[in-house]
C-alpha positions as CSV (number, residue, x, y, z in Angstrom):
1,M,-18.3,0.4,21.1
2,K,-16.7,3.4,19.3
3,D,-18.1,2.3,15.9
4,Y,-14.8,2.6,14.1
5,I,-14.9,2.0,10.3
6,V,-11.4,0.7,9.5
7,G,-9.3,0.5,6.4
8,L,-6.8,-2.3,7.3
9,G,-3.7,-2.8,5.3
10,E,-1.5,-0.8,3.0
11,I,-0.8,2.9,3.2
12,L,1.8,4.2,0.7
13,F,2.7,6.8,-1.9
14,D,1.4,6.4,-5.4
15,C,4.3,7.7,-7.5
16,L,2.3,9.3,-10.4
17,P,3.6,11.1,-13.4
18,E,2.7,14.4,-11.7
19,G,4.4,13.4,-8.4
20,K,3.7,11.5,-5.2
21,K,0.1,11.1,-4.0
22,L,-1.0,9.5,-0.7
23,G,-2.8,6.3,-1.3
24,G,-3.3,2.6,-0.5
25,A,-6.7,1.1,-0.9
26,P,-7.6,0.6,2.8
27,A,-6.3,4.2,3.6
28,N,-8.4,5.5,0.7
29,F,-11.4,3.7,2.0
30,A,-11.0,5.1,5.5
31,Y,-10.6,8.6,4.1
32,H,-13.8,8.5,2.1
33,V,-15.7,7.0,5.0
34,S,-14.5,9.9,7.1
35,Q,-15.4,12.4,4.5
36,L,-19.0,11.1,4.7
37,G,-19.2,11.7,8.4
38,L,-18.3,8.3,9.9
39,N,-15.5,7.4,12.3
40,G,-13.0,6.3,9.7
41,V,-9.6,4.8,10.8
42,A,-6.7,3.8,8.7
43,V,-4.7,1.0,10.3
44,S,-1.3,0.3,8.7
45,A,2.5,0.7,9.2
46,I,5.1,3.2,8.0
47,G,8.8,3.3,8.0
48,K,11.1,5.4,10.2
49,D,11.9,7.5,7.2
50,E,11.0,10.7,5.4
51,D,8.2,9.1,3.4
52,G,6.6,7.9,6.7
53,A,7.0,11.4,8.2
54,Q,5.4,12.8,5.0
55,I,2.5,10.5,5.3
56,R,1.8,11.7,8.9
57,R,2.1,15.4,7.7
58,E,-0.3,14.7,4.8
59,L,-2.9,12.9,7.1
60,A,-2.8,15.6,9.7
61,P,-5.2,18.0,8.0
62,R,-7.6,15.3,6.8
63,N,-10.6,14.4,8.8
64,M,-9.7,10.8,9.8
65,I,-7.9,8.8,12.3
66,A,-4.7,7.0,11.4
67,H,-3.1,4.3,13.6
68,L,0.3,3.8,11.9
69,E,2.8,1.5,13.5
70,E,6.4,2.5,12.9
71,V,8.6,-0.5,11.8
72,D,12.1,-1.1,10.6
73,F,11.1,-1.3,6.9
74,P,10.8,1.4,4.3
75,T,7.4,3.2,3.8
76,G,5.5,1.7,0.9
77,T,5.6,3.2,-2.6
78,V,4.1,2.2,-5.9
79,Q,5.2,3.4,-9.3
80,V,2.0,4.2,-11.2
81,T,1.8,4.7,-15.0
82,L,-1.4,5.8,-16.7
83,S,-2.8,4.6,-20.0
84,G,-4.4,7.1,-22.4
85,N,-7.8,6.8,-20.7
86,G,-6.4,7.2,-17.2
87,I,-6.3,3.5,-16.2
88,P,-3.4,2.9,-13.8
89,Q,-0.7,0.2,-14.0
90,Y,1.2,-0.6,-10.8
91,D,4.8,-1.6,-10.0
92,I,4.6,-2.6,-6.3
93,C,7.7,-2.8,-4.1
94,L,8.0,-5.8,-1.7
95,G,9.5,-5.8,1.8
96,V,7.9,-2.5,2.9
97,A,6.3,-1.3,6.1
98,Y,2.7,-2.4,5.3
99,D,4.1,-5.9,4.7
100,N,5.0,-5.9,8.4
101,I,2.1,-4.5,10.4
102,P,2.5,-6.1,13.9
103,W,-0.4,-7.2,16.0
104,T,-0.3,-4.9,19.0
105,P,-2.5,-4.1,22.0
106,A,-3.5,-0.8,20.4
107,I,-4.6,-2.6,17.2
108,E,-6.5,-5.2,19.2
109,E,-8.4,-2.5,21.0
110,I,-9.4,-0.8,17.7
111,A,-10.6,-4.3,16.4
112,K,-12.8,-4.7,19.5
113,N,-14.4,-1.3,18.6
114,T,-14.9,-1.8,14.9
115,R,-18.3,-1.7,13.3
116,A,-17.0,-2.3,9.7
117,V,-13.7,-3.1,8.1
118,C,-12.3,-3.1,4.5
119,F,-9.2,-5.1,3.7
120,G,-7.6,-6.7,0.6
121,S,-5.2,-9.3,-0.6
122,L,-2.1,-7.2,-1.3
123,A,-1.0,-6.5,2.3
124,Q,-1.5,-10.2,3.1
125,R,1.3,-11.3,0.8
126,T,3.5,-11.6,3.8
127,A,3.0,-13.7,7.0
128,V,3.2,-10.8,9.5
129,T,0.5,-8.6,8.0
130,R,-1.7,-11.7,7.1
131,E,-1.7,-12.8,10.7
132,T,-2.5,-9.3,11.9
133,V,-5.4,-9.0,9.4
134,Q,-6.8,-12.4,10.4
135,K,-6.5,-11.6,14.1
136,F,-8.2,-8.3,13.5
137,L,-11.2,-9.9,11.7
138,D,-11.5,-12.6,14.4
139,T,-11.4,-10.1,17.2
140,M,-14.1,-7.8,15.9
141,P,-17.6,-8.1,17.5
142,K,-19.4,-11.1,16.2
143,L,-22.7,-9.5,15.6
144,G,-23.8,-6.5,13.6
145,T,-20.5,-5.9,11.8
146,I,-19.5,-5.7,8.2
147,K,-16.3,-7.2,6.8
148,V,-15.6,-6.2,3.2
149,F,-13.0,-8.1,1.3
150,D,-12.1,-5.6,-1.5
151,I,-9.9,-8.2,-3.2
152,N,-7.7,-5.8,-5.3
153,L,-5.6,-8.4,-7.1
154,R,-2.2,-6.9,-7.9
155,Q,0.5,-8.5,-10.1
156,N,1.1,-11.9,-8.7
157,W,0.7,-10.9,-5.0
158,Y,-2.1,-13.3,-4.1
159,S,-2.8,-17.1,-3.5
160,R,-5.8,-19.4,-3.3
161,E,-5.1,-19.9,0.5
162,V,-5.1,-16.2,1.3
163,I,-8.2,-15.5,-0.8
164,E,-10.1,-18.4,0.7
165,E,-9.1,-17.5,4.3
166,S,-10.2,-14.0,3.6
167,L,-13.5,-15.0,2.1
168,L,-14.3,-17.3,5.1
169,R,-13.9,-14.3,7.4
170,S,-15.9,-11.8,5.2
171,S,-19.5,-10.8,4.8
172,V,-19.0,-8.8,1.5
173,L,-16.7,-9.5,-1.5
174,K,-16.0,-6.7,-3.9
175,L,-14.2,-7.4,-7.2
176,N,-14.1,-6.3,-10.8
177,D,-14.9,-8.1,-14.1
178,E,-11.3,-9.1,-14.7
179,E,-10.8,-10.4,-11.1
180,I,-13.9,-12.6,-11.2
181,V,-12.4,-14.4,-14.2
182,T,-9.2,-15.0,-12.3
183,I,-11.0,-16.0,-9.1
184,S,-13.4,-18.4,-11.0
185,S,-10.3,-20.3,-12.2
186,L,-8.4,-20.1,-9.0
187,L,-11.3,-21.3,-6.8
188,E,-12.7,-23.7,-9.4
189,L,-16.1,-21.9,-9.6
190,G,-16.8,-23.2,-13.0
191,D,-15.9,-21.8,-16.4
192,I,-17.2,-18.5,-17.5
193,K,-18.7,-19.3,-20.9
194,S,-19.2,-16.1,-22.8
195,E,-18.7,-14.8,-26.4
196,A,-17.8,-11.5,-24.8
197,L,-14.9,-13.1,-23.0
198,V,-13.7,-14.7,-26.1
199,K,-13.8,-11.4,-28.0
200,G,-12.3,-9.4,-25.2
201,E,-15.5,-7.5,-24.6
202,A,-17.2,-6.4,-21.3
203,L,-19.0,-9.2,-19.4
204,Q,-22.6,-8.9,-18.3
205,L,-24.2,-10.2,-15.2
206,T,-25.5,-13.3,-17.1
207,D,-22.0,-14.3,-17.9
208,F,-20.9,-14.7,-14.3
209,E,-24.1,-14.9,-12.3
210,D,-23.5,-18.5,-11.4
211,Q,-20.1,-17.7,-10.1
212,C,-21.4,-14.9,-7.9
213,H,-24.1,-17.1,-6.4
214,E,-21.5,-19.9,-5.8
215,L,-19.2,-17.5,-3.9
216,I,-22.2,-16.4,-1.8
217,R,-23.1,-20.0,-1.1
218,R,-19.7,-21.4,-0.5
219,Y,-18.4,-18.7,1.8
220,D,-21.7,-17.6,3.3
221,L,-21.4,-14.0,2.0
222,D,-24.1,-11.4,2.4
223,M,-23.3,-10.0,-1.0
224,V,-20.9,-9.8,-3.9
225,I,-20.2,-6.3,-5.4
226,L,-19.0,-6.6,-9.0
227,T,-17.8,-3.5,-11.0
228,C,-17.4,-3.6,-14.7
229,G,-15.8,-0.3,-15.5
230,V,-17.7,1.9,-18.0
231,H,-20.3,-0.9,-18.3
232,G,-21.7,-0.5,-14.9
233,S,-21.8,-2.4,-11.6
234,Y,-23.8,-4.9,-9.8
235,V,-24.6,-5.8,-6.2
236,I,-25.8,-9.4,-5.9
237,C,-27.3,-10.2,-2.5
238,Q,-27.7,-13.6,-0.6
239,N,-31.5,-12.8,-0.3
240,G,-31.8,-12.7,-4.1
241,E,-31.8,-8.9,-4.5
242,V,-29.7,-7.6,-7.4
243,S,-28.9,-3.9,-7.9
244,F,-27.4,-2.5,-11.2
245,Q,-26.1,1.0,-11.7
246,N,-24.8,2.5,-14.9
247,T,-21.4,4.2,-14.8
248,P,-21.8,8.0,-15.3
249,A,-19.9,9.4,-18.3
250,V,-17.3,11.8,-16.9
251,K,-14.1,13.4,-18.1
252,V,-11.5,11.1,-16.4
253,A,-8.4,12.6,-14.9
254,D,-7.3,9.2,-13.5
255,T,-9.1,6.3,-11.9
256,V,-6.6,5.9,-9.0
257,G,-8.7,5.3,-5.8
258,A,-12.0,5.4,-7.6
259,G,-12.9,1.8,-6.6
260,D,-11.9,2.6,-3.0
261,S,-14.2,5.7,-2.9
262,F,-17.0,3.5,-4.2
263,T,-16.4,0.9,-1.4
264,G,-16.2,3.6,1.3
265,S,-19.3,5.5,0.3
266,F,-21.3,2.3,-0.3
267,C,-20.4,1.1,3.2
268,A,-21.0,4.4,4.7
269,A,-24.5,4.6,3.1
270,V,-25.4,1.2,4.3
271,L,-24.3,2.0,7.8
272,A,-26.4,5.2,7.6
273,G,-29.5,3.1,6.9
274,K,-29.8,3.4,3.2
275,S,-31.2,0.6,1.1
276,I,-28.8,-1.5,-1.0
277,S,-29.9,0.3,-4.2
278,E,-29.6,3.7,-2.6
279,A,-26.2,3.0,-1.2
280,H,-25.1,1.5,-4.7
281,A,-26.2,4.8,-6.4
282,I,-24.2,6.9,-3.9
283,G,-21.1,4.7,-4.3
284,V,-21.3,5.1,-8.1
285,D,-21.6,8.8,-8.0
286,V,-18.8,9.4,-5.5
287,S,-16.6,7.1,-7.6
288,A,-17.4,9.0,-10.8
289,F,-16.4,12.3,-9.1
290,V,-13.1,10.9,-7.9
291,C,-12.4,9.8,-11.5
292,T,-12.5,13.5,-12.4
293,Q,-9.8,14.4,-9.9
294,H,-6.1,13.6,-9.7
295,G,-5.1,11.2,-6.9
296,A,-7.0,9.0,-4.6
297,M,-8.1,11.4,-1.8
298,P,-9.8,14.5,-3.2
299,D,-12.3,16.5,-1.3
300,I,-15.9,15.2,-1.8
301,P,-18.5,17.9,-2.7
302,E,-21.1,18.8,-0.2
303,E,-24.0,17.7,-2.4
304,L,-22.7,14.2,-2.4
305,K,-22.1,14.2,1.4
306,A,-25.6,15.5,1.9
307,R,-27.1,12.3,0.4
308,L,-26.2,10.3,3.4
309,R,-28.2,12.5,5.7
């Protein structure tokens, strides 16, 4: 097996106030995995247009593999606006290339050689890509692999059916404190009873611990990773282990791609043999660095890379 670590789904341009930046959560994941020394692969689709050609040009000097099917749809773009503290808001176009990733012999061969994959809900909003994602997950080796569902709920581009089918094929769920409220209602996990929720304040683990354990039990997950912005993050494991890490205080340029860098570096660290708590700390520190940079794919400093050795 070639031990590919795959980001499967959207690749696109984030159209930020300062210009276009290469992005898409699975592509960001693959990039950061590659930065940390693993065999990262972005699997997606681009259009037969200038944006698609630009994506190829921008990926060329980056230390990652990209398998991009060319399809008869425009390359994906997202209009991104930033709040005063750098939090992005997205306006996502429908009917683009990554909505139409075909299942091909080349993608099947990648799946057979994949050690870990990260995928989300956005690219599964259409039947074509949803079928490709499901076939990819079902084709991966059955033993010793990691399947991360980084849920990334965007606008209204998700459904209970897509989320449940994804969870049933996953070993790890990653979501944030807003998404767990949505998912708890959608999947009928039980109400989150919290004064913090009523007041619009940050939730703590005690507010949603029952929901995390129910997700693990119902979908036989190895772990749930829950991020709570500036209030820290948790990794809740099937074996009862819980890891908490504070979020470092940094000067934020923007948070675009920060969550993807967390997922990529956490996954890379686990695959490198680090403990859950060690991998969690590495993921948090890489994510904090990415928040200090513009765009989703900055160069990672050597001192962070060295922590995986």
